[in-house]
C-alpha atoms as one frame of an Amber mdcrd trajectory, in Angstrom:
protein
   6.419  45.498  56.074   4.345  43.862  53.349   2.420  40.670  54.080   4.154
  37.424  53.170   1.673  36.659  50.403   2.269  40.091  48.866   6.030  39.640
  49.093   5.756  36.230  47.469   3.571  37.595  44.691   6.105  40.357  44.026
   8.920  37.849  43.892   6.884  35.605  41.669   6.337  38.453  39.230  10.084
  39.020  39.066  10.859  35.329  38.630   8.279  34.832  35.893   9.479  37.922
  34.019  13.109  36.840  34.203  12.221  33.306  33.109  10.266  34.667  30.156
  13.135  36.937  29.103  15.746  34.192  29.455  13.636  31.666  27.557  12.939
  34.177  24.804  16.589  35.244  24.626  17.731  31.616  24.537  15.280  30.787
  21.774  16.282  33.922  19.849  19.957  33.049  20.169  19.334  29.467  19.074
  17.328  30.540  16.024  20.006  33.084  15.137  22.779  30.481  15.364  20.746
  28.023  13.283  20.076  30.633  10.594  23.770  31.609  10.404  24.808  27.954
  10.229  22.297  27.333   7.415  23.567  30.425   5.584  27.162  29.199   5.844
  26.195  25.740   4.571  24.153  27.211   1.691  26.947  29.541   0.564  29.623
  26.813   0.840  27.426  24.412  -1.167  26.855  26.999  -3.907  30.583  27.798
  -3.959  31.440  24.137  -4.498  28.777  23.837  -7.210  29.858  26.977  -9.077
  33.550  26.033  -8.823  32.991  22.483 -10.016  30.602  23.505 -12.794  33.007
  26.175 -14.076  35.703  23.686 -15.049  33.431  20.687 -15.793  32.323  22.384
 -19.008  35.905  22.477 -20.231  36.168  18.718 -19.683  32.924  18.228 -21.591
  34.076  20.447 -24.473  37.395  18.632 -24.857  35.694  15.213 -24.630  33.293
  16.362 -27.346  36.262  17.242 -29.589  37.827  13.802 -28.994  34.517  12.038
 -29.650  33.900  14.035 -32.857  37.339  13.217 -34.297  37.117   9.544 -33.228
  33.700   9.158 -34.856  34.993  10.906 -37.972  37.998   8.595 -38.305  35.933
   5.506 -37.449  38.801   3.241 -36.362  42.395   3.182 -35.204  45.151   3.557
 -37.805  43.492   6.164 -40.004  45.053   9.154 -38.258  48.430   8.251 -39.770
  47.103   9.178 -43.229  45.631  12.473 -41.979  47.298  15.892 -41.867  47.743
  16.004 -38.107  48.878  19.627 -37.995  45.884  20.806 -40.029  43.523  18.738
 -37.885  44.989  20.205 -34.672  44.687  23.719 -36.068  41.106  23.122 -37.192
  40.031  21.758 -33.788  42.230  24.209 -31.786  44.043  21.383 -30.015  47.717
  21.102 -29.190  48.222  17.319 -29.335  46.491  14.255 -30.764  47.289  10.539
 -30.386  45.856   7.445 -32.105  46.097   4.437 -29.714  45.291   0.880 -30.813
  43.928  -1.983 -28.697  47.457  -2.818 -27.446  47.864   0.672 -25.982  50.474
   1.590 -28.653  50.481   5.048 -30.256  50.112   4.370 -34.017  49.709   7.984
 -35.130  49.590  11.513 -33.816  51.554  14.601 -32.871  54.466  12.640 -31.331
  55.372   9.520 -29.330  54.419   7.236 -32.268  55.292   3.654 -31.304  55.205
   4.389 -27.567  53.184   2.398 -25.052  50.607   4.615 -23.294  50.696   2.557
 -20.113  54.307   3.552 -19.440  53.299   6.719 -17.600  50.636   7.258 -14.913
  49.062  10.130 -16.870  48.549   8.388 -20.207  48.002   5.029 -18.493  44.684
   6.154 -17.045  43.183   6.273 -20.535  43.825   2.543 -21.042  40.502   2.019
 -19.270  38.921   2.915 -22.628  40.282  -0.339 -24.104  38.058  -2.334 -21.744
  34.748  -3.079 -23.587  32.959  -2.676 -20.259  34.851   0.515 -19.434  33.886
   4.114 -20.220  33.506   5.232 -23.836  35.133   8.598 -23.128  36.905  10.328
 -20.256  38.830  13.442 -19.327  41.833  13.929 -17.101  42.720  16.485 -14.403
  45.346  19.133 -15.172  48.819  17.603 -14.826  52.332  18.671 -15.836  53.351
  16.805 -18.965  56.207  14.442 -18.163  58.501  15.667 -20.932  58.609  19.440
 -20.385  56.524  20.211 -17.278  53.842  22.193 -19.120  50.250  21.876 -17.918
  47.988  20.156 -20.439  44.315  19.172 -20.352  43.678  15.775 -21.963  40.540
  13.857 -23.015  39.960  10.691 -25.026  37.145   8.785 -26.721  36.875   5.159
 -27.899  36.580   4.491 -31.642  33.098   3.328 -32.688  34.408  -0.092 -33.740
  36.357  -0.606 -30.468  39.725  -0.726 -32.282  41.342   1.692 -29.859  40.850
   5.262 -28.731  41.777   8.802 -29.756  43.401  11.175 -27.221  43.522  14.977
 -27.639  45.065  17.721 -25.500  44.745  21.432 -24.882  47.565  23.678 -23.804
  47.113  25.606 -20.606  46.679  28.785 -22.680  43.839  27.236 -24.717  42.230
  25.894 -21.528  42.383  29.301 -19.821  41.035  31.003 -22.948  38.006  28.700
 -22.837  37.479  29.509 -19.162  37.719  33.243 -19.860  34.985  32.891 -22.482
  32.877  30.961 -20.007  33.459  33.396 -17.129  31.544  36.261 -18.741  27.965
  36.139 -17.453  28.508  32.678 -15.941  26.597  33.453 -12.715  24.039  36.009
 -13.873  21.175  33.498 -13.551  22.550  31.864 -10.380  20.328  32.677  -7.388
  21.018  31.962  -3.725  17.966  31.870  -1.489  15.494  34.554  -2.629  17.768
  37.495  -3.500  21.314  36.214  -3.152  23.784  36.246  -6.031  27.337  35.328
  -7.112  29.960  37.735  -8.497  32.902  36.568 -10.618  36.013  38.779 -10.522
  39.158  38.316 -12.619  42.706  38.674 -11.324  42.611  42.446 -12.065  39.594
  42.909  -9.792  37.174  43.451 -12.711  33.661  41.972 -12.529  33.039  39.413
 -15.322  29.706  38.061 -14.088  26.987  39.473 -11.832  23.230  39.114 -11.414
  23.151  42.669 -12.780  25.300  42.385 -15.921  25.343  46.158 -16.284  28.052
  46.026 -13.589  30.277  43.791 -15.751  33.530  45.559 -16.595  33.537  47.582
 -13.393  35.869  46.851 -10.545  34.568  44.861  -7.606  35.043  47.912  -5.393
  32.880  50.016  -7.718  30.199  47.349  -8.132  29.861  46.139  -4.531  32.038
  48.316  -2.317  34.248  45.293  -1.508  38.022  45.492  -1.842  39.297  42.191
  -3.386  42.572  42.485  -1.486  40.752  42.735   1.855  38.194  39.946   1.320
  38.775  36.849   3.509  38.437  33.586   1.590  37.078  30.249   2.777  35.043
  31.697   5.647  31.696  33.411   6.272  31.783  37.186   6.746  29.383  40.113
   6.770  29.485  43.062   4.397  27.207  45.813   3.155  26.519  45.670  -0.595
  24.350  48.287  -2.301  23.309  49.548   1.124  22.072  46.147   2.334  23.776
  43.911   4.945  24.858  40.599   3.442  26.326  37.301   4.551  29.223  36.660
   2.166  31.588  33.849   1.246  34.540  34.129  -1.150  36.916  31.652  -2.731
  39.131  31.166  -5.788  37.815  29.521  -8.957  40.819  28.963 -11.199  42.149
  32.465 -11.995  38.966  34.111 -10.775  37.531  35.076  -7.400  33.921  34.079
  -6.663  32.060  36.228  -4.124  28.726  34.791  -2.938  26.232  37.027  -1.110
  22.932  36.327   0.671  20.924  39.205   2.267  20.855  39.096   6.062  17.112
  39.771   5.967  16.561  36.604   3.884  18.717  34.517   6.219  16.807  35.627
   9.330  13.347  35.689   7.699  12.176  32.414   9.272  13.474  33.485  12.703
  11.716  36.853  12.491   8.430  35.174  11.533   8.678  32.533  14.221   9.708
  34.588  17.255   6.616  36.854  17.617   4.297  33.844  17.627   6.467  31.918
  20.052   6.864  34.991  22.266   3.096  35.402  22.454   2.685  31.742  23.396
   5.387  32.004  26.061   3.873  35.224  27.402   0.454  33.590  27.678   1.925
  30.540  29.408   3.863  32.620  31.926   0.867  34.894  32.598  -1.387  31.928
  33.338   1.312  30.406  35.506   1.627  33.583  37.560  -2.140  33.904  38.173
  -2.438  30.290  39.243   0.585  30.238  41.543  -0.141  33.594  43.201  -3.652
  32.416  44.129  -2.281  29.238  45.659   0.446  31.017  47.623  -1.939  33.202
  49.636  -2.602  30.428  52.159   0.811  28.751  52.309   3.479  28.934  55.004
   6.634  30.929  54.464   8.902  27.874  54.375   7.123  26.248  51.446   6.921
  29.527  49.563  10.603  30.164  50.194  11.580  26.757  48.909   9.521  27.191
  45.767  10.940  30.673  45.283  14.479  29.297  45.545  13.693  26.669  42.932
  12.188  29.246  40.584  15.250  31.439  40.929  17.433  28.514  39.899  15.239
  27.938  36.867  15.268  31.643  36.027  19.050  31.563  36.282  19.154  29.178
  33.319  19.033  25.783  35.062  16.267  24.358  32.835  17.235  20.855  33.953
  16.178  21.580  37.559  12.838  20.560  39.109  10.485  21.887  41.810   9.677
  19.139  44.332   7.575  20.802  47.058   5.167  18.053  48.244   3.949  19.408
  51.590   0.324  19.387  50.395  -1.770  18.652  47.354  -1.762  22.277  46.173
   2.004  22.601  46.253   2.369  19.238  44.529   0.184  20.480  41.693   2.100
  23.747  41.550   5.396  21.866  41.391   4.072  19.667  38.600   2.826  22.670
  36.605   6.124  24.520  36.950   8.053  21.398  35.921   5.791  20.846  32.932
   6.227  24.470  31.831  10.013  24.284  32.108  10.080  21.002  30.175   7.853
  22.510  27.474  10.112  25.560  27.164  13.244  23.427  27.038  11.756  21.045
  24.493  10.493  23.902  22.324  13.905  25.589  22.235  15.747  22.344  21.506
  13.248  21.266  18.867  13.456  24.528  16.941  17.248  24.382  16.857  17.288
  20.733  15.883  14.564  20.621  13.227  16.074  21.624   9.920  15.403  20.459
   6.422  18.259  17.950   6.462  16.337  15.892   9.026  13.569  15.147   6.534
  16.002  14.067   3.825  17.916  11.879   6.268  14.660  10.313   7.424  13.601
   9.506   3.856  16.972   7.879   3.197  16.711   5.742   6.339  13.152   4.753
   5.515  13.834   3.746   1.913  17.002   1.828   2.828  15.074  -0.290   5.344
  12.515  -1.582   2.825  13.327  -4.671   0.715  13.201  -4.002  -3.018  13.805
  -7.483  -4.504  10.492  -9.324  -4.585  10.389 -13.149  -4.557  10.220 -15.114
  -7.766  10.484 -18.553  -6.188   8.144 -21.484  -6.310   4.839 -21.543  -4.511
   4.162 -17.866  -3.918   4.346 -14.357  -5.337   4.543 -11.009  -3.561   4.544
  -7.307  -4.413   4.732  -4.284  -2.116   5.285  -0.544  -2.309   5.344   2.515
  -0.083   4.748   6.160  -1.059   5.800   8.716   1.555   3.649  11.723   2.403
   5.166  15.194   2.501   6.965  14.385   5.760   8.953  11.280   6.574   6.589
   8.657   7.886   6.855   5.382   9.698   5.163   2.850   7.404   7.165  -0.234
   6.539   6.782  -3.718   5.120   8.999  -6.795   5.125   9.113 -10.389   3.886
  11.668 -13.161   4.403  11.952 -16.962   4.681  11.474 -18.639   8.071  12.594
 -22.142   7.323  12.579 -24.022   4.066   8.802 -24.129   3.549   7.518 -21.012
   5.347   7.604 -17.343   4.348   6.899 -14.433   6.696   5.401 -11.145   5.553
   4.166  -8.073   7.414   2.943  -4.490   7.123   3.282  -1.955   9.951   2.751
   1.724  10.734   4.797   3.708  13.298   3.051   6.598  15.036   5.979   9.041
  14.789   7.342  11.185  11.989  10.770  12.529  11.003  14.113  10.905  11.748
  12.863   9.700  15.132  10.017   7.835  13.468  12.327   6.400  10.811  14.800
   5.128  13.425  11.973   3.694  15.525  10.672   2.028  12.368  14.041   0.345
  11.750  14.197  -0.834  15.366  10.653  -2.258  15.234  11.333  -3.915  11.868
  14.528  -5.548  13.181  12.841  -6.757  16.387   9.923  -8.309  14.490  12.211
 -10.090  12.038  14.565 -11.346  14.771  11.608 -12.585  16.818  10.158 -14.544
  13.885  13.521 -16.041  12.904  14.298 -17.029  16.504  10.965 -18.827  17.072
  11.178 -22.505  16.020   7.356 -22.626  15.880   7.194 -19.670  13.445   4.402
 -18.220  15.582   3.603 -14.595  14.598   1.724 -14.056  17.873   4.764 -15.055
  19.931   6.930 -12.809  17.741   4.613  -9.843  18.372   4.649 -10.534  22.114
   8.452 -10.613  22.219   8.863  -7.518  20.028   6.286  -5.620  22.116   8.150
  -6.332  25.364  11.450  -5.131  23.881   9.859  -1.967  22.450   8.202  -1.154
  25.790  11.502  -1.638  27.629  13.175   1.166  25.663  10.658   3.667  24.313
  11.647   7.166  25.500   9.733   8.799  22.624   6.526   6.956  23.716   5.811
   5.864  20.161   3.817   2.811  19.107   3.488   0.524  16.088   0.484  -1.168
  14.512   1.405  -4.352  12.664  -0.163  -7.297  10.818   2.203 -10.296  10.635
   1.599 -13.492   8.681   3.537 -16.714   8.030   2.611 -18.629   4.851   3.117
 -22.401   4.674   4.135 -23.021   1.054   3.149 -26.680   1.349  -0.468 -26.172
   2.528  -1.386 -22.546   1.810  -2.304 -21.944   5.475  -1.410 -18.547   6.904
  -0.744 -18.170  10.624  -1.192 -14.522  11.571  -1.493 -12.065  14.447  -2.711
  -8.470  14.462  -1.386  -5.673  16.681  -3.999  -2.966  16.170  -3.581  -2.808
  12.375  -6.143  -2.422   9.590  -7.856  -5.700   8.591  -6.576  -7.251   5.343
  -8.674  -8.724   2.523  -8.647 -12.245   1.103  -9.175 -12.556  -2.664 -10.558
 -15.789  -4.102 -11.501 -16.904  -7.600 -15.121 -16.008  -8.377 -15.803 -14.424
  -4.966 -15.995 -10.875  -3.644 -13.042  -9.630  -1.546 -13.402 -10.920   2.021
 -12.373  -8.869   5.083 -10.301 -10.679   7.732 -11.688  -8.900  10.798 -10.652
 -11.141  13.687 -10.226  -9.174  16.925  -6.741  -7.693  17.148  -4.421  -6.927
  20.036  -3.213  -3.469  21.068  -0.418  -1.701  19.115   3.204  -2.581  19.925
   5.029  -0.367  22.419   1.961   0.610  24.493   1.776  -1.934  27.332   4.365
  -4.464  28.423   3.311  -8.080  28.938   0.569  -8.179  26.286   0.008 -11.679
  24.886  -1.124 -11.625  21.258  -3.394 -14.311  19.857  -2.407 -16.579  16.965
  -5.017 -17.057  14.276  -5.063 -18.947  10.985  -6.706 -18.727   7.580  -6.495
 -20.923   4.508  -5.549 -19.916   0.979  -6.398 -22.022  -2.046  -4.114 -22.176
  -5.075  -4.151 -18.716  -6.665  -5.771 -17.000  -3.631  -4.241 -13.726  -2.452
  -4.082 -11.555   0.672  -4.009  -7.756   0.427  -2.452  -5.765   3.318  -2.273
  -1.986   3.616  -1.868   0.940   6.033  -4.415   3.604   6.929  -2.853   5.913
   4.328  -5.074   4.014   1.827  -8.472   4.085   3.549  -7.926   7.526   5.128
  -6.773   9.240   1.926  -8.936  12.327   1.351 -10.116  14.149  -1.731 -10.333
  17.939  -2.044 -13.741  17.918  -0.326 -12.413  16.072   2.717 -14.135  12.732
   1.963 -12.263   9.512   2.863 -11.329   6.792   0.380 -12.727   4.255   2.850
 -12.912   0.468   3.118 -15.845   0.053   0.710 -14.004   1.845  -2.095 -10.877
  -0.268  -1.407 -12.871  -3.526  -1.656 -14.557  -2.312  -4.853 -11.184  -1.405
  -6.377  -9.768  -4.882  -5.671 -12.884  -6.564  -7.037 -12.773  -4.461 -10.205
  -9.203  -5.494 -11.031 -10.357  -9.028 -11.865  -6.907 -10.250 -10.884  -5.189
 -11.778  -7.881  -1.656 -11.134  -9.154   0.122  -9.068  -6.433   1.707  -6.565
  -8.791  -1.618  -5.879 -10.518  -3.344  -5.332  -7.149  -0.560  -2.961  -6.040
  -0.797  -0.853  -9.213  -4.612  -0.784  -9.174  -4.894   0.476  -5.575  -2.233
   3.164  -6.019  -3.957   4.362  -9.199  -7.388   4.393  -7.530  -6.158   6.394
  -4.516  -4.343   8.903  -6.732  -7.430   9.381  -8.915  -9.647   9.783  -5.837
  -7.355  12.342  -4.170  -7.249  14.373  -7.422  -4.372  16.571  -6.273  -5.296
  16.824  -2.586  -2.206  16.723  -0.316  -1.651  13.331   1.283  -1.559  13.384
   5.086  -0.049   9.927   5.615   2.131   7.325   3.919   0.461   4.905   1.508
   1.756   1.353   1.850   0.384  -1.876   0.359   1.553  -5.495   0.270  -0.113
  -8.317  -1.686   0.852 -11.985  -1.419  -0.485 -14.872  -3.535  -0.170 -18.605
  -2.881   0.353 -20.456  -6.158  -0.123 -23.956  -4.803   2.054 -26.614  -3.183
   5.012 -27.843  -5.232   5.402 -31.527  -6.053   8.120 -33.101  -3.840  10.131
 -36.288  -4.279  12.870 -37.604  -1.985  15.287 -40.536  -1.809  18.193 -41.432
   0.485  21.477 -43.120  -0.457  24.339 -44.636   1.592  27.637 -42.799   1.292
  29.457 -45.264  -0.968  30.705 -45.552  -4.529  27.138 -46.034  -5.830  25.770
 -42.803  -4.325  26.728 -40.650  -7.284  25.209 -42.893  -9.946  22.082 -43.614
  -7.888  21.347 -39.994  -7.095  21.906 -38.961 -10.726  19.527 -41.671 -11.972
  16.883 -40.598  -9.426  17.138 -36.924 -10.448  17.148 -37.721 -14.175  14.019
 -39.867 -13.876  12.254 -37.161 -11.836  13.147 -34.444 -14.356  12.092 -36.592
 -17.332   8.689 -37.206 -15.747   8.348 -33.449 -15.128   9.089 -32.633 -18.785
  12.273 -30.735 -17.976  13.958 -29.269 -21.096  17.140 -31.222 -21.981  19.431
 -28.214 -21.541  18.109 -27.449 -18.038  18.233 -31.165 -17.108  21.893 -31.344
 -18.134  22.775 -28.357 -15.964  20.921 -29.765 -12.964  22.692 -33.121 -13.350
  26.102 -31.393 -13.541  25.274 -29.403 -10.409  24.169 -32.578  -8.567  27.345
 -34.374  -9.639  29.489 -31.558  -8.217  27.639 -31.482  -4.864  27.350 -35.257
  -4.337  30.995 -35.814  -5.333  32.129 -33.417  -2.601  29.848 -35.104  -0.031
  31.175 -38.572  -0.902  34.845 -37.504  -0.918  35.065 -34.978   1.918  32.098
 -34.931   4.307  32.580 -38.149   6.283  28.772 -38.577   6.223  27.080 -41.932
   6.737  24.608 -41.168   3.997  22.868 -38.462   2.045  19.350 -37.533   0.960
  18.194 -35.978  -2.315  14.969 -33.935  -2.247  13.426 -32.560  -5.461  10.570
 -30.006  -5.459   8.827 -29.323  -8.780   6.954 -26.047  -9.033   4.378 -24.899
 -11.551   4.814 -21.101 -11.407   7.546 -20.399 -12.128   8.078 -23.800 -13.718
  11.266 -25.314 -12.362  12.973 -27.680  -9.930  14.577 -27.133  -6.533  17.108
 -29.784  -5.457  18.293 -30.127  -1.842  21.243 -32.383  -0.903  21.546 -33.102
   2.829  24.181 -35.119   4.671  25.090 -35.785   8.301  28.786 -35.087   7.793
  30.926 -32.428   9.453  29.458 -28.901   9.174  30.812 -27.071   6.130  29.426
 -24.084   4.208  30.832 -24.219   0.643  29.340 -20.805  -0.200  31.976 -19.141
   2.012  34.774 -20.402  -0.215  36.293 -17.358  -1.975  35.857 -17.439  -5.762
  38.916 -18.660  -7.684  41.109 -16.176  -9.531  40.551 -17.250 -13.138  43.282
 -14.909 -14.363  45.875 -17.315 -12.893  47.031 -20.469 -14.612  45.828 -23.878
 -13.439  49.188 -24.639 -11.771  49.198 -21.270  -9.953  45.585 -21.258  -8.772
  44.733 -22.853  -5.370  42.576 -25.964  -5.536  38.842 -25.512  -4.879  36.063
 -23.086  -5.638  35.414 -23.966  -9.293  32.426 -26.174  -8.517  30.624 -23.526
  -6.468  31.465 -20.956  -9.160  29.833 -23.260 -11.704  26.684 -23.550  -9.562
  26.497 -19.771  -9.096  26.666 -19.212 -12.854  24.242 -21.934 -13.982  21.605
 -22.037 -11.209  18.831 -19.498 -10.522  19.141 -19.885  -6.750  21.777 -21.276
  -4.349  21.737 -21.464  -0.534  23.250 -23.397   2.392  22.060 -24.021   5.945
  22.945 -26.362   8.788  19.910 -27.746  10.618  19.201 -30.798  12.796  22.822
 -31.916  12.526  22.824 -31.915   8.706  24.422 -29.870   5.956  21.719 -28.812
   3.477  22.772 -27.329   0.138  19.879 -26.215  -2.099  20.007 -25.125  -5.724
  17.180 -24.151  -8.085  16.766 -24.012 -11.839  13.832 -22.333 -13.566  12.883
 -24.246 -16.723  13.073 -22.438 -20.026   9.573 -21.685 -21.395   8.425 -24.062
 -24.127   8.876 -22.887 -27.709   5.676 -21.529 -29.306   3.818 -23.960 -31.509
   4.340 -23.382 -35.245   1.545 -21.574 -37.002  -0.609 -23.814 -39.246
């Protein structure tokens, strides 16, 4: 009888070996399934592309014929004086129709005097009569209504817009074009490294192959495949020219397309990955065995037996199980090591199956969709921002939005993770920060960071974190309240001064520790001053020698621009980083945001009782204000019409006791913002559906025309309900003054 320690060591050897084999086999199987799934997707995608491209050229050719004839005729009505039969013979077309702006056939092969909208087939081409519609279009194959023959039609608008010209091919002409196109169509079409596509006609003869010397041979002679025995619409294996292939076949008109990708190419990534992963797993299991066997020499049989039972369950494939032997410190450590190894093996297998190229593309889409692209052009401030992704999907983001009538929030942040997980975490963090700022009546960025941090910590299974710099600009005073969660310090740019670093002590990144209270700080901007925010992708960009771009070079770049305009700062920094990197691969995203305060707008306000004099009084007040501001007469007239529409509705329908008119005059861009507030019943006029102007006045429901007028004539329109009042705001940017005449 062997000693207990020896027996346990023997059992441990068996368990470790079995676990290694099962983990390796599982990983091998997962990689194999992934490779086959990718091969199926690749072949199906190429089949759809080759099928669609085969017939798209016919549509293009027929549209080209229609466009050529339409341009030659110049306008509708001239076809009637043309020899239609000779023209059809010259262009190898079966039918031709000249259609005027009413949709009536005024010349052509037949149907002269008919209305083209009478049938669904010809009616589709009436879209060409719309000036905003397409200039040319083709139509799918359809049986002609009169005799059931299949025709291919296309049409093109006349250059002068007097109608369109429609031409048609017979099915025989269409198929003859496809037969001409089928020869050699796929000879330059590659799938993966060595894959190819074979085109076979209905007689089984090869018309296109990567090796065109096989054209004219039967498919059986060229590839060893029998066309009658090939399954279509599914992945199958076959041996072609002595090499195993993954194949996919499907019809393309009257042809059969056979797509092939070598098995060795499909499994190339698996075959490269498995030896390295096997060596890592072998090393991990070997170290695990040595450690555990040494610890088991002095343990009692019961503890060893319990651990052995747990290992057998793990070796049997239960990678979700855990070892929980806590009789002493040594066994606790052993249990933790075994659990960590099993988790690492499980995570490695799942990660390799899950990480495919589509993840990166999905992550980029998510990331781009989350970033605002319309930068503000309103009074008092200007902003520009941009983000350039590194080779992988990153987690940088920026945002900006109003928080109240006179405050604007802006932020830049960097998520620690990559891939789709990082992109999703980015969206969650961005939403939490925005919701926290909008929900805080004090517009306190520190309180918003504290709230967002607590919510991120409460649900952070990926253990990611976010650095963020959040600011709130007061458009009236130029003061910026801000808070920093572990992010890079921004720079303040002032007229005639060097860029100034804002290096106040920051808090820890979001998502690390729950209950962190961030500190609110403030800085002042003068008219024209700017703030420049960025992520570490700027300062940590490296050149080919490994040197960093650094903070000093960033400050020098901003100083050298000689400008505080946000867009100019954005362009200058991106250009400087690109020139510095000089082709070196970028390791992180590069994100910048610049905001400039243009100065407080001039504000005037007056209140009026809700009576018959409110309309005249408010109009006189606005007209006087606009005259003093030098408002162009055309813009003043539009603002007065807009005020008349809004105040009339308040007086007639709101039930308010009074109303207030507030006018803000801005310098850049030069314009006026008018707010009308009343304490009447809550009502949002912007939710009124637009009127249907195609209906007559007696058929159209009452309402909506006034708001439609404001939408068309104003440069900005918004509604909110605050402090018991309806507040409707509209803005008009003044037209620039005409240049002075030259002396």
